[in-house]
Backbone and ligand atoms as CSV (ligand in chain L), in Angstrom:
chain,resi,resn,atom,element,x,y,z
A,1,MET,N,N,233.874,-2.215,46.968
A,1,MET,CA,C,232.799,-3.200,46.781
A,1,MET,C,C,232.642,-3.521,45.296
A,2,THR,N,N,232.431,-4.762,45.011
A,2,THR,CA,C,232.211,-5.213,43.631
A,2,THR,C,C,230.794,-5.756,43.508
A,3,VAL,N,N,230.188,-5.501,42.363
A,3,VAL,CA,C,228.867,-6.073,42.065
A,3,VAL,C,C,228.979,-6.840,40.753
A,4,GLU,N,N,228.540,-8.089,40.756
A,4,GLU,CA,C,228.559,-8.908,39.540
A,4,GLU,C,C,227.134,-9.327,39.221
A,5,ASP,N,N,226.817,-9.365,37.923
A,5,ASP,CA,C,225.470,-9.727,37.476
A,5,ASP,C,C,225.598,-10.803,36.409
A,6,VAL,N,N,225.042,-11.974,36.651
A,6,VAL,CA,C,225.077,-13.084,35.697
A,6,VAL,C,C,223.649,-13.619,35.585
A,7,ARG,N,N,223.264,-14.020,34.387
A,7,ARG,CA,C,221.921,-14.575,34.204
A,7,ARG,C,C,222.018,-15.904,33.473
A,8,PHE,N,N,221.110,-16.817,33.797
A,8,PHE,CA,C,221.034,-18.060,33.027
A,8,PHE,C,C,219.587,-18.508,32.922
A,9,VAL,N,N,219.347,-19.391,31.960
A,9,VAL,CA,C,217.981,-19.834,31.679
A,9,VAL,C,C,217.834,-21.295,32.066
A,10,VAL,N,N,216.713,-21.620,32.674
A,10,VAL,CA,C,216.381,-23.001,33.019
A,10,VAL,C,C,215.088,-23.355,32.271
A,11,GLU,N,N,215.170,-24.425,31.474
A,11,GLU,CA,C,213.970,-24.892,30.762
A,11,GLU,C,C,213.270,-25.923,31.637
A,12,THR,N,N,211.979,-25.742,31.846
A,12,THR,CA,C,211.228,-26.714,32.650
A,12,THR,C,C,210.192,-27.407,31.768
A,13,LYS,N,N,209.881,-28.649,32.153
A,13,LYS,CA,C,209.042,-29.483,31.290
A,13,LYS,C,C,207.573,-29.472,31.674
A,14,SER,N,N,207.297,-29.327,32.982
A,14,SER,CA,C,205.913,-29.520,33.409
A,14,SER,C,C,205.735,-28.937,34.795
A,15,GLU,N,N,204.513,-29.052,35.274
A,15,GLU,CA,C,204.221,-28.624,36.631
A,15,GLU,C,C,205.062,-29.434,37.613
A,16,LEU,N,N,205.589,-28.740,38.638
A,16,LEU,CA,C,206.425,-29.349,39.676
A,16,LEU,C,C,207.687,-30.006,39.095
A,17,ASP,N,N,208.174,-29.413,38.027
A,17,ASP,CA,C,209.504,-29.794,37.553
A,17,ASP,C,C,210.487,-29.067,38.476
A,18,ILE,N,N,211.256,-29.831,39.223
A,18,ILE,CA,C,212.148,-29.274,40.249
A,18,ILE,C,C,213.585,-29.498,39.806
A,19,LYS,N,N,214.269,-28.408,39.482
A,19,LYS,CA,C,215.623,-28.480,38.922
A,19,LYS,C,C,216.663,-28.131,39.979
A,20,ASN,N,N,217.697,-28.928,40.032
A,20,ASN,CA,C,218.822,-28.666,40.922
A,20,ASN,C,C,219.781,-27.706,40.210
A,21,ILE,N,N,219.882,-26.477,40.692
A,21,ILE,CA,C,220.729,-25.470,40.031
A,21,ILE,C,C,222.004,-25.196,40.833
A,22,THR,N,N,222.307,-26.031,41.807
A,22,THR,CA,C,223.439,-25.790,42.716
A,22,THR,C,C,224.772,-25.684,41.983
A,23,GLU,N,N,225.077,-26.641,41.105
A,23,GLU,CA,C,226.390,-26.651,40.439
A,23,GLU,C,C,226.563,-25.415,39.564
A,24,LYS,N,N,225.491,-25.040,38.891
A,24,LYS,CA,C,225.517,-23.846,38.044
A,24,LYS,C,C,225.876,-22.612,38.890
A,25,VAL,N,N,225.225,-22.473,40.036
A,25,VAL,CA,C,225.465,-21.303,40.891
A,25,VAL,C,C,226.878,-21.358,41.479
A,26,LYS,N,N,227.322,-22.544,41.903
A,26,LYS,CA,C,228.694,-22.694,42.436
A,26,LYS,C,C,229.720,-22.217,41.425
A,27,LYS,N,N,229.556,-22.636,40.158
A,27,LYS,CA,C,230.509,-22.261,39.104
A,27,LYS,C,C,230.487,-20.760,38.862
A,28,ILE,N,N,229.303,-20.167,38.861
A,28,ILE,CA,C,229.192,-18.716,38.657
A,28,ILE,C,C,229.932,-17.983,39.774
A,29,VAL,N,N,229.759,-18.440,41.003
A,29,VAL,CA,C,230.429,-17.789,42.148
A,29,VAL,C,C,231.941,-17.947,42.017
A,30,GLN,N,N,232.406,-19.147,41.646
A,30,GLN,CA,C,233.855,-19.403,41.523
A,30,GLN,C,C,234.502,-18.573,40.428
A,31,LYS,N,N,233.761,-18.322,39.332
A,31,LYS,CA,C,234.317,-17.595,38.182
A,31,LYS,C,C,234.435,-16.105,38.432
A,32,ASN,N,N,233.791,-15.605,39.463
A,32,ASN,CA,C,233.816,-14.165,39.707
A,32,ASN,C,C,234.831,-13.809,40.786
A,33,ASP,N,N,235.068,-12.505,40.904
A,33,ASP,CA,C,236.180,-12.025,41.726
A,33,ASP,C,C,235.841,-11.875,43.202
A,34,ILE,N,N,234.585,-11.980,43.557
A,34,ILE,CA,C,234.204,-11.706,44.942
A,34,ILE,C,C,234.678,-12.837,45.864
A,35,GLN,N,N,235.387,-12.461,46.915
A,35,GLN,CA,C,235.904,-13.441,47.882
A,35,GLN,C,C,235.016,-13.521,49.127
A,36,GLU,N,N,234.505,-12.361,49.557
A,36,GLU,CA,C,233.654,-12.295,50.743
A,36,GLU,C,C,232.432,-11.455,50.413
A,37,GLY,N,N,231.241,-12.032,50.552
A,37,GLY,CA,C,230.030,-11.270,50.241
A,37,GLY,C,C,228.813,-12.158,50.230
A,38,THR,N,N,227.852,-11.808,49.376
A,38,THR,CA,C,226.635,-12.611,49.278
A,38,THR,C,C,226.277,-12.799,47.811
A,39,VAL,N,N,225.563,-13.887,47.564
A,39,VAL,CA,C,224.986,-14.131,46.248
A,39,VAL,C,C,223.471,-14.218,46.434
A,40,THR,N,N,222.765,-13.489,45.603
A,40,THR,CA,C,221.305,-13.543,45.612
A,40,THR,C,C,220.833,-14.062,44.264
A,41,LEU,N,N,219.907,-15.020,44.310
A,41,LEU,CA,C,219.295,-15.548,43.096
A,41,LEU,C,C,217.859,-15.067,43.064
A,42,PHE,N,N,217.389,-14.753,41.867
A,42,PHE,CA,C,216.002,-14.325,41.718
A,42,PHE,C,C,215.457,-14.931,40.437
A,43,VAL,N,N,214.312,-15.587,40.516
A,43,VAL,CA,C,213.683,-16.090,39.296
A,43,VAL,C,C,212.596,-15.097,38.898
A,44,ALA,N,N,212.698,-14.661,37.634
A,44,ALA,CA,C,211.762,-13.661,37.125
A,44,ALA,C,C,210.512,-14.390,36.633
A,45,GLY,N,N,209.497,-14.459,37.477
A,45,GLY,CA,C,208.252,-15.134,37.102
A,45,GLY,C,C,207.388,-15.349,38.322
A,46,SER,N,N,206.077,-15.240,38.157
A,46,SER,CA,C,205.178,-15.321,39.321
A,46,SER,C,C,204.645,-16.728,39.563
A,47,THR,N,N,205.113,-17.717,38.766
A,47,THR,CA,C,204.704,-19.102,39.018
A,47,THR,C,C,205.929,-20.019,39.139
A,48,ALA,N,N,207.046,-19.449,39.567
A,48,ALA,CA,C,208.248,-20.249,39.837
A,48,ALA,C,C,208.817,-19.811,41.175
A,49,ALA,N,N,209.627,-20.665,41.783
A,49,ALA,CA,C,210.176,-20.371,43.107
A,49,ALA,C,C,211.580,-20.928,43.223
A,50,ILE,N,N,212.338,-20.358,44.157
A,50,ILE,CA,C,213.684,-20.863,44.460
A,50,ILE,C,C,213.782,-21.104,45.961
A,51,THR,N,N,214.299,-22.284,46.319
A,51,THR,CA,C,214.544,-22.587,47.727
A,51,THR,C,C,215.658,-23.630,47.800
A,52,THR,N,N,215.849,-24.222,48.971
A,52,THR,CA,C,216.833,-25.295,49.085
A,52,THR,C,C,216.162,-26.553,49.626
A,53,ILE,N,N,216.812,-27.682,49.355
A,53,ILE,CA,C,216.316,-28.981,49.828
A,53,ILE,C,C,217.482,-29.964,49.746
A,54,GLU,N,N,217.369,-31.087,50.416
A,54,GLU,CA,C,218.273,-32.199,50.135
A,54,GLU,C,C,217.721,-32.863,48.880
A,55,TYR,N,N,218.466,-32.763,47.781
A,55,TYR,CA,C,217.934,-33.160,46.472
A,55,TYR,C,C,218.036,-34.673,46.295
A,56,GLU,N,N,217.032,-35.358,46.793
A,56,GLU,CA,C,216.962,-36.815,46.583
A,56,GLU,C,C,215.515,-37.155,46.252
A,57,SER,N,N,215.316,-38.276,45.566
A,57,SER,CA,C,214.016,-38.567,44.955
A,57,SER,C,C,212.872,-38.610,45.973
A,58,GLY,N,N,213.151,-39.097,47.192
A,58,GLY,CA,C,212.101,-39.150,48.213
A,58,GLY,C,C,211.584,-37.761,48.544
A,59,LEU,N,N,212.502,-36.850,48.804
A,59,LEU,CA,C,212.081,-35.492,49.164
A,59,LEU,C,C,211.470,-34.735,47.991
A,60,ILE,N,N,211.945,-35.002,46.793
A,60,ILE,CA,C,211.348,-34.346,45.618
A,60,ILE,C,C,209.882,-34.751,45.518
A,61,HIS,N,N,209.621,-36.036,45.751
A,61,HIS,CA,C,208.245,-36.535,45.784
A,61,HIS,C,C,207.473,-35.903,46.945
A,62,ASP,N,N,208.100,-35.867,48.125
A,62,ASP,CA,C,207.422,-35.348,49.323
A,62,ASP,C,C,207.068,-33.867,49.191
A,63,ILE,N,N,207.960,-33.072,48.607
A,63,ILE,CA,C,207.654,-31.634,48.507
A,63,ILE,C,C,206.499,-31.421,47.526
A,64,SER,N,N,206.446,-32.238,46.479
A,64,SER,CA,C,205.330,-32.142,45.534
A,64,SER,C,C,204.014,-32.500,46.222
A,65,GLU,N,N,204.035,-33.561,47.015
A,65,GLU,CA,C,202.812,-33.964,47.735
A,65,GLU,C,C,202.412,-32.928,48.775
A,66,ALA,N,N,203.399,-32.348,49.452
A,66,ALA,CA,C,203.099,-31.320,50.460
A,66,ALA,C,C,202.418,-30.120,49.802
A,67,LEU,N,N,202.924,-29.728,48.628
A,67,LEU,CA,C,202.312,-28.601,47.913
A,67,LEU,C,C,200.888,-28.938,47.489
A,68,ASP,N,N,200.651,-30.193,47.079
A,68,ASP,CA,C,199.288,-30.615,46.718
A,68,ASP,C,C,198.353,-30.549,47.926
A,69,ARG,N,N,198.867,-30.934,49.099
A,69,ARG,CA,C,198.027,-30.891,50.312
A,69,ARG,C,C,197.746,-29.458,50.751
A,70,LEU,N,N,198.786,-28.624,50.706
A,70,LEU,CA,C,198.638,-27.243,51.195
A,70,LEU,C,C,197.858,-26.360,50.226
A,71,PHE,N,N,198.120,-26.541,48.935
A,71,PHE,CA,C,197.520,-25.674,47.918
A,71,PHE,C,C,196.945,-26.551,46.808
A,72,PRO,N,N,195.775,-27.155,47.062
A,72,PRO,CA,C,195.224,-28.110,46.084
A,72,PRO,C,C,194.906,-27.439,44.745
A,73,LYS,N,N,194.966,-28.264,43.696
A,73,LYS,CA,C,194.627,-27.773,42.356
A,73,LYS,C,C,193.124,-27.693,42.147
A,74,ASP,N,N,192.412,-28.660,42.775
A,74,ASP,CA,C,191.007,-28.878,42.428
A,74,ASP,C,C,190.040,-28.074,43.302
A,75,ILE,N,N,190.446,-26.883,43.727
A,75,ILE,CA,C,189.529,-25.984,44.417
A,75,ILE,C,C,189.402,-24.712,43.573
A,76,HIS,N,N,188.432,-23.885,43.953
A,76,HIS,CA,C,188.189,-22.686,43.150
A,76,HIS,C,C,189.221,-21.587,43.454
A,77,TYR,N,N,189.742,-20.988,42.415
A,77,TYR,CA,C,190.622,-19.822,42.556
A,77,TYR,C,C,190.015,-18.669,41.763
A,78,LYS,N,N,189.898,-17.519,42.380
A,78,LYS,CA,C,189.369,-16.316,41.712
A,78,LYS,C,C,190.191,-15.972,40.470
A,79,HIS,N,N,191.488,-16.277,40.545
A,79,HIS,CA,C,192.401,-16.005,39.428
A,79,HIS,C,C,191.899,-16.641,38.126
A,80,HIS,N,N,191.273,-17.786,38.223
A,80,HIS,CA,C,190.788,-18.482,37.019
A,80,HIS,C,C,189.667,-17.701,36.326
A,81,GLU,N,N,188.896,-16.943,37.103
A,81,GLU,CA,C,187.814,-16.136,36.510
A,81,GLU,C,C,188.407,-15.021,35.652
A,82,LYS,N,N,189.554,-14.536,36.075
A,82,LYS,CA,C,190.167,-13.403,35.378
A,82,LYS,C,C,190.877,-13.834,34.096
A,83,TRP,N,N,191.723,-14.868,34.177
A,83,TRP,CA,C,192.572,-15.222,33.036
A,83,TRP,C,C,192.251,-16.581,32.421
A,84,HIS,N,N,191.488,-17.406,33.096
A,84,HIS,CA,C,191.144,-18.754,32.590
A,84,HIS,C,C,192.385,-19.567,32.244
A,85,ASP,N,N,193.463,-19.354,32.996
A,85,ASP,CA,C,194.695,-20.081,32.686
A,85,ASP,C,C,194.921,-21.285,33.619
A,86,GLY,N,N,194.010,-21.489,34.558
A,86,GLY,CA,C,194.045,-22.708,35.370
A,86,GLY,C,C,195.248,-22.849,36.273
A,87,ASN,N,N,195.916,-21.740,36.596
A,87,ASN,CA,C,197.122,-21.873,37.401
A,87,ASN,C,C,197.078,-21.053,38.704
A,88,GLY,N,N,195.880,-20.877,39.243
A,88,GLY,CA,C,195.754,-20.158,40.522
A,88,GLY,C,C,196.613,-20.794,41.605
A,89,HIS,N,N,196.565,-22.116,41.684
A,89,HIS,CA,C,197.378,-22.824,42.687
A,89,HIS,C,C,198.874,-22.603,42.449
A,90,SER,N,N,199.273,-22.492,41.182
A,90,SER,CA,C,200.692,-22.285,40.845
A,90,SER,C,C,201.197,-20.956,41.405
A,91,HIS,N,N,200.385,-19.917,41.239
A,91,HIS,CA,C,200.769,-18.600,41.757
A,91,HIS,C,C,200.902,-18.633,43.278
A,92,ILE,N,N,199.935,-19.247,43.947
A,92,ILE,CA,C,199.945,-19.255,45.420
A,92,ILE,C,C,201.147,-20.059,45.924
A,93,ARG,N,N,201.405,-21.215,45.304
A,93,ARG,CA,C,202.569,-22.029,45.703
A,93,ARG,C,C,203.859,-21.243,45.545
A,94,ALA,N,N,204.000,-20.562,44.423
A,94,ALA,CA,C,205.227,-19.797,44.157
A,94,ALA,C,C,205.374,-18.646,45.149
A,95,SER,N,N,204.263,-17.982,45.460
A,95,SER,CA,C,204.337,-16.852,46.402
A,95,SER,C,C,204.756,-17.316,47.788
A,96,PHE,N,N,204.270,-18.470,48.219
A,96,PHE,CA,C,204.611,-18.942,49.558
A,96,PHE,C,C,206.073,-19.375,49.664
A,97,ILE,N,N,206.604,-19.984,48.643
A,97,ILE,CA,C,208.015,-20.388,48.706
A,97,ILE,C,C,208.923,-19.187,48.447
A,98,GLY,N,N,208.573,-18.366,47.486
A,98,GLY,CA,C,209.338,-17.149,47.216
A,98,GLY,C,C,210.203,-17.259,45.981
A,99,GLN,N,N,210.565,-16.115,45.415
A,99,GLN,CA,C,211.286,-16.063,44.140
A,99,GLN,C,C,212.779,-15.809,44.309
A,100,SER,N,N,213.247,-15.640,45.541
A,100,SER,CA,C,214.676,-15.364,45.680
A,100,SER,C,C,215.300,-16.147,46.825
A,101,PHE,N,N,216.627,-16.220,46.776
A,101,PHE,CA,C,217.399,-16.973,47.760
A,101,PHE,C,C,218.758,-16.299,47.882
A,102,THR,N,N,219.239,-16.131,49.089
A,102,THR,CA,C,220.541,-15.497,49.318
A,102,THR,C,C,221.428,-16.429,50.131
A,103,ALA,N,N,222.713,-16.487,49.769
A,103,ALA,CA,C,223.676,-17.309,50.509
A,103,ALA,C,C,224.992,-16.542,50.629
A,104,PRO,N,N,225.804,-16.908,51.618
A,104,PRO,CA,C,227.101,-16.255,51.768
A,104,PRO,C,C,228.129,-16.765,50.757
A,105,ILE,N,N,229.036,-15.870,50.393
A,105,ILE,CA,C,230.243,-16.245,49.650
A,105,ILE,C,C,231.401,-16.089,50.631
A,106,THR,N,N,232.134,-17.193,50.845
A,106,THR,CA,C,233.270,-17.176,51.776
A,106,THR,C,C,234.486,-17.755,51.060
A,107,ASP,N,N,235.603,-17.045,51.104
A,107,ASP,CA,C,236.826,-17.468,50.395
A,107,ASP,C,C,236.539,-17.781,48.922
A,108,GLY,N,N,235.645,-17.006,48.313
A,108,GLY,CA,C,235.359,-17.153,46.889
A,108,GLY,C,C,234.436,-18.310,46.533
A,109,GLU,N,N,233.884,-18.983,47.568
A,109,GLU,CA,C,233.025,-20.149,47.315
A,109,GLU,C,C,231.626,-19.920,47.886
A,110,LEU,N,N,230.632,-20.500,47.211
A,110,LEU,CA,C,229.259,-20.504,47.719
A,110,LEU,C,C,229.207,-21.368,48.974
A,111,GLU,N,N,228.623,-20.846,50.037
A,111,GLU,CA,C,228.501,-21.643,51.274
A,111,GLU,C,C,227.124,-22.254,51.369
A,112,LEU,N,N,227.080,-23.586,51.476
A,112,LEU,CA,C,225.824,-24.312,51.673
A,112,LEU,C,C,226.097,-25.436,52.654
A,113,GLY,N,N,225.044,-25.984,53.254
A,113,GLY,CA,C,225.192,-27.171,54.083
A,113,GLY,C,C,225.570,-28.372,53.230
A,114,THR,N,N,226.096,-29.413,53.865
A,114,THR,CA,C,226.593,-30.584,53.142
A,114,THR,C,C,225.550,-31.166,52.179
A,115,TRP,N,N,224.311,-31.273,52.640
A,115,TRP,CA,C,223.264,-31.897,51.819
A,115,TRP,C,C,222.291,-30.871,51.240
A,116,GLN,N,N,222.647,-29.603,51.371
A,116,GLN,CA,C,221.734,-28.535,50.964
A,116,GLN,C,C,221.969,-28.163,49.502
A,117,GLN,N,N,220.940,-28.323,48.699
A,117,GLN,CA,C,221.010,-28.017,47.278
A,117,GLN,C,C,220.008,-26.903,46.962
A,118,ILE,N,N,220.350,-26.093,45.979
A,118,ILE,CA,C,219.446,-25.015,45.565
A,118,ILE,C,C,218.560,-25.548,44.435
A,119,ILE,N,N,217.262,-25.324,44.582
A,119,ILE,CA,C,216.335,-25.812,43.560
A,119,ILE,C,C,215.476,-24.682,43.005
A,120,LEU,N,N,215.211,-24.813,41.711
A,120,LEU,CA,C,214.209,-23.977,41.064
A,120,LEU,C,C,212.984,-24.860,40.880
A,121,CYS,N,N,211.848,-24.417,41.395
A,121,CYS,CA,C,210.607,-25.192,41.317
A,121,CYS,C,C,209.652,-24.497,40.362
A,122,ASP,N,N,209.322,-25.180,39.281
A,122,ASP,CA,C,208.304,-24.599,38.417
A,122,ASP,C,C,206.942,-25.076,38.880
A,123,MET,N,N,206.075,-24.127,39.189
A,123,MET,CA,C,204.735,-24.450,39.681
A,123,MET,C,C,203.697,-24.361,38.572
A,124,ASP,N,N,204.102,-23.845,37.415
A,124,ASP,CA,C,203.097,-23.590,36.380
A,124,ASP,C,C,202.619,-24.895,35.745
A,125,VAL,N,N,201.511,-24.811,35.017
A,125,VAL,CA,C,200.855,-26.006,34.488
A,125,VAL,C,C,201.365,-26.397,33.100
A,126,LYS,N,N,202.400,-25.715,32.627
A,126,LYS,CA,C,202.967,-26.037,31.317
A,126,LYS,C,C,204.474,-25.778,31.340
A,127,SER,N,N,205.161,-26.213,30.291
A,127,SER,CA,C,206.609,-26.003,30.230
A,127,SER,C,C,206.894,-24.505,30.108
A,128,ARG,N,N,208.008,-24.096,30.712
A,128,ARG,CA,C,208.367,-22.679,30.712
A,128,ARG,C,C,209.879,-22.529,30.560
A,129,SER,N,N,210.274,-21.343,30.152
A,129,SER,CA,C,211.677,-20.981,30.094
A,129,SER,C,C,211.886,-19.931,31.185
A,130,ARG,N,N,212.754,-20.256,32.184
A,130,ARG,CA,C,212.887,-19.382,33.354
A,130,ARG,C,C,214.242,-18.708,33.383
A,131,GLU,N,N,214.224,-17.407,33.550
A,131,GLU,CA,C,215.488,-16.682,33.699
A,131,GLU,C,C,215.817,-16.538,35.183
A,132,VAL,N,N,217.037,-16.955,35.543
A,132,VAL,CA,C,217.520,-16.782,36.917
A,132,VAL,C,C,218.564,-15.669,36.899
A,133,ILE,N,N,218.334,-14.652,37.714
A,133,ILE,CA,C,219.245,-13.511,37.818
A,133,ILE,C,C,220.110,-13.731,39.059
A,134,VAL,N,N,221.417,-13.663,38.867
A,134,VAL,CA,C,222.365,-13.897,39.942
A,134,VAL,C,C,223.108,-12.594,40.224
A,135,LYS,N,N,222.975,-12.058,41.414
A,135,LYS,CA,C,223.682,-10.832,41.797
A,135,LYS,C,C,224.627,-11.164,42.948
A,136,MET,N,N,225.884,-10.823,42.761
A,136,MET,CA,C,226.881,-11.046,43.800
A,136,MET,C,C,227.426,-9.701,44.243
A,137,ILE,N,N,227.462,-9.505,45.533
A,137,ILE,CA,C,227.949,-8.242,46.084
A,137,ILE,C,C,228.981,-8.566,47.165
A,138,GLY,N,N,230.097,-7.890,47.115
A,138,GLY,CA,C,231.120,-8.125,48.128
A,138,GLY,C,C,232.444,-7.557,47.683
A,139,GLU,N,N,233.510,-8.133,48.208
A,139,GLU,CA,C,234.841,-7.649,47.818
A,139,GLU,C,C,235.851,-8.785,47.803
L,1,ZN,ZN,ZN,197.896,-17.184,36.058
């Protein structure tokens, strides 16, 4: 069994900055020796998330609106009493989507659906620098 560890940084500009990281992850998988296994991505941060979507402008807009409907900004969050950082909704959004994503590696390539792209979603209320940890396990 082989284990590979690669890290990269994604700079985000604002709240709901949604970055397509698919090509970056594909290249990392191709450059490593694992032919059959899994790749796990993890974003180190409690106000960012990783998931997949069909990366087109309509859906990018729709996912932002869905998050606004499900987890509104303009309601009271206890978190604001503690830190006064105004990002209670950001934490809840990130927790619901999750900080990690796993996909199969087959014949040395990342396996995804035809229109399935991996996205990093920054939920925080300001620009951030996000570290993505990539762990590949297999042989
Ligand atoms: Zn906070």
